[in-house]
Legacy VTK file of the C-alpha trace (Angstrom):
# vtk DataFile Version 3.0
C-alpha trace
ASCII
DATASET POLYDATA
POINTS 167 float
60.770 -239.628 -52.861
58.812 -241.407 -55.389
55.264 -243.200 -55.076
56.476 -245.952 -57.169
58.950 -248.810 -56.011
60.075 -248.222 -52.857
63.268 -249.720 -52.074
63.746 -251.627 -48.781
65.510 -248.811 -46.918
62.706 -246.306 -47.924
60.231 -248.883 -46.722
61.668 -248.845 -43.256
61.814 -245.489 -43.030
58.354 -244.794 -44.029
57.423 -247.399 -41.277
59.569 -245.605 -38.644
58.066 -242.476 -39.180
54.705 -243.797 -38.868
55.558 -245.123 -35.646
54.888 -248.817 -36.518
56.653 -251.740 -35.650
57.151 -254.392 -38.196
54.112 -256.669 -36.577
52.211 -253.430 -36.417
52.852 -252.675 -40.065
52.307 -256.179 -41.208
48.650 -256.157 -39.459
47.916 -252.547 -40.360
48.801 -251.799 -43.749
47.193 -254.567 -45.463
46.838 -253.003 -49.300
44.413 -255.304 -50.988
44.295 -258.604 -48.469
41.883 -258.070 -45.955
43.691 -260.092 -42.935
47.133 -257.944 -43.374
50.626 -259.397 -44.398
52.644 -261.955 -42.122
55.375 -260.504 -40.339
57.905 -262.622 -42.273
56.706 -261.158 -45.722
57.568 -257.550 -44.511
60.434 -258.518 -43.320
61.511 -259.824 -46.621
60.585 -256.701 -48.064
62.331 -254.341 -45.624
65.532 -256.820 -46.459
65.216 -256.087 -50.159
64.329 -260.088 -50.654
61.157 -258.999 -52.733
59.609 -255.735 -53.930
56.709 -253.892 -52.094
53.462 -254.427 -53.687
51.902 -251.262 -55.692
48.653 -251.059 -53.247
50.919 -251.412 -50.062
53.040 -248.460 -51.573
50.148 -246.754 -51.936
48.316 -247.222 -48.780
51.730 -246.344 -46.846
51.660 -243.210 -49.259
48.165 -242.306 -48.007
49.050 -242.820 -44.174
52.088 -240.204 -45.032
49.568 -237.505 -46.693
47.144 -237.944 -43.469
50.304 -237.139 -41.173
51.153 -234.353 -43.406
48.052 -232.736 -43.693
47.458 -232.956 -39.820
51.185 -231.423 -39.220
50.098 -228.727 -41.463
46.891 -228.241 -39.594
48.413 -228.142 -36.229
51.299 -226.065 -36.916
48.373 -223.429 -38.464
46.709 -224.092 -34.563
49.383 -223.571 -32.178
51.363 -220.905 -32.505
55.399 -221.705 -32.881
56.482 -218.084 -31.858
54.353 -217.986 -28.827
55.727 -217.943 -25.381
52.951 -219.878 -24.057
53.226 -223.637 -23.417
50.800 -225.619 -25.407
50.035 -229.097 -24.233
49.055 -231.987 -26.394
47.843 -235.348 -25.201
49.689 -238.471 -25.688
48.119 -241.685 -25.468
50.654 -244.175 -24.484
49.190 -246.901 -25.151
46.131 -247.944 -28.103
43.830 -248.441 -25.150
44.405 -244.970 -24.165
43.274 -243.778 -27.398
40.374 -245.504 -27.846
39.063 -243.872 -24.861
38.613 -240.561 -27.021
38.633 -241.967 -30.376
36.530 -245.383 -29.969
36.243 -246.008 -33.297
39.843 -245.640 -34.756
42.208 -248.355 -35.546
45.505 -249.008 -34.233
47.176 -247.241 -37.397
45.067 -243.924 -36.363
46.602 -244.207 -32.844
50.180 -244.290 -34.414
49.796 -241.714 -37.019
48.624 -239.528 -33.881
51.712 -240.591 -31.906
54.103 -239.357 -35.392
52.210 -236.018 -35.675
52.754 -235.601 -31.833
56.284 -236.577 -31.713
57.191 -234.174 -34.652
55.446 -230.804 -32.873
57.117 -231.647 -29.907
60.443 -232.094 -31.567
59.959 -228.798 -33.725
58.736 -226.217 -31.258
60.412 -225.316 -28.182
56.449 -224.553 -26.823
54.886 -227.881 -27.530
54.848 -230.118 -24.353
53.369 -233.871 -24.448
51.092 -234.944 -21.600
48.995 -237.881 -20.965
46.498 -236.111 -19.030
46.201 -232.889 -21.297
42.594 -232.097 -22.037
41.188 -233.065 -25.756
40.716 -229.845 -27.547
37.477 -230.867 -29.017
37.918 -227.533 -31.571
41.334 -228.700 -33.163
41.497 -230.002 -36.448
43.535 -233.421 -35.343
40.667 -234.114 -32.607
38.044 -233.632 -35.509
40.169 -235.953 -37.736
40.535 -238.773 -35.608
36.788 -238.220 -34.435
35.606 -238.481 -38.462
34.294 -235.027 -38.278
36.257 -232.718 -40.561
34.578 -230.728 -42.771
35.761 -233.141 -45.648
34.951 -236.264 -43.867
31.519 -235.066 -43.044
31.436 -233.813 -46.923
32.148 -237.213 -47.774
29.943 -238.917 -45.500
27.069 -236.736 -47.131
27.868 -237.953 -50.551
27.926 -241.835 -49.407
24.482 -241.337 -48.286
23.137 -239.751 -51.232
24.558 -242.374 -53.703
23.765 -244.696 -51.194
19.834 -243.578 -51.353
20.220 -243.561 -55.463
21.160 -247.039 -55.459
25.046 -246.333 -56.566
27.867 -247.554 -54.512
LINES 1 168
167 0 1 2 3 4 5 6 7 8 9 10 11 12 13 14 15 16 17 18 19 20 21 22 23 24 25 26 27 28 29 30 31 32 33 34 35 36 37 38 39 40 41 42 43 44 45 46 47 48 49 50 51 52 53 54 55 56 57 58 59 60 61 62 63 64 65 66 67 68 69 70 71 72 73 74 75 76 77 78 79 80 81 82 83 84 85 86 87 88 89 90 91 92 93 94 95 96 97 98 99 100 101 102 103 104 105 106 107 108 109 110 111 112 113 114 115 116 117 118 119 120 121 122 123 124 125 126 127 128 129 130 131 132 133 134 135 136 137 138 139 140 141 142 143 144 145 146 147 148 149 150 151 152 153 154 155 156 157 158 159 160 161 162 163 164 165 166
C-alpha cells in the first residue's frame, strides 16, 4: 500500500479495517477541516468520483499506524501459544468505551474495536467480553488512557515548550 493517492477501493478497505461506517468516517477523519467532511463527499471519494485529499490520506495512515502498533504490543503481551484463555474487554457502544476512557473520541473506540477483533480472530485463546476487567498494565489501556511512555514524554516536552513560550 502506498501512502499516496489511495484509490476508492483502498479508501473503503481502510475505512472498514478501522470499523467505521461512512458517516463515522466523515465525522471522525477530518484532515484539515475542523468539522469533518460531509457523508456525500466521503461517498463520492469511495465511488471514485473525486480523489481523496492528501490530508485525509495522511490521517487514515496515522490511524492505521496506531492500529498496527497496538496489535504489535498486544501480540507481545498476550501469549498466543498459551493454553490459557485470555479475555479482552469489548465495548459494544461508544458510551461503554467512555466509562473506562472518558477523554476519548469515537475514532479511538473504533480503533480499539478493530484491534480487539484482530486479536480474537488471530488467536485461539483470546475471548472478547463486555464484562472483562480492564488490564490497567496493558499497553492498550495505557494508549487509550494517554499514559504510554511515548505519550507522557510528548506531554512533558509540550509543557517545557509552553513554559519557554514556544508552541
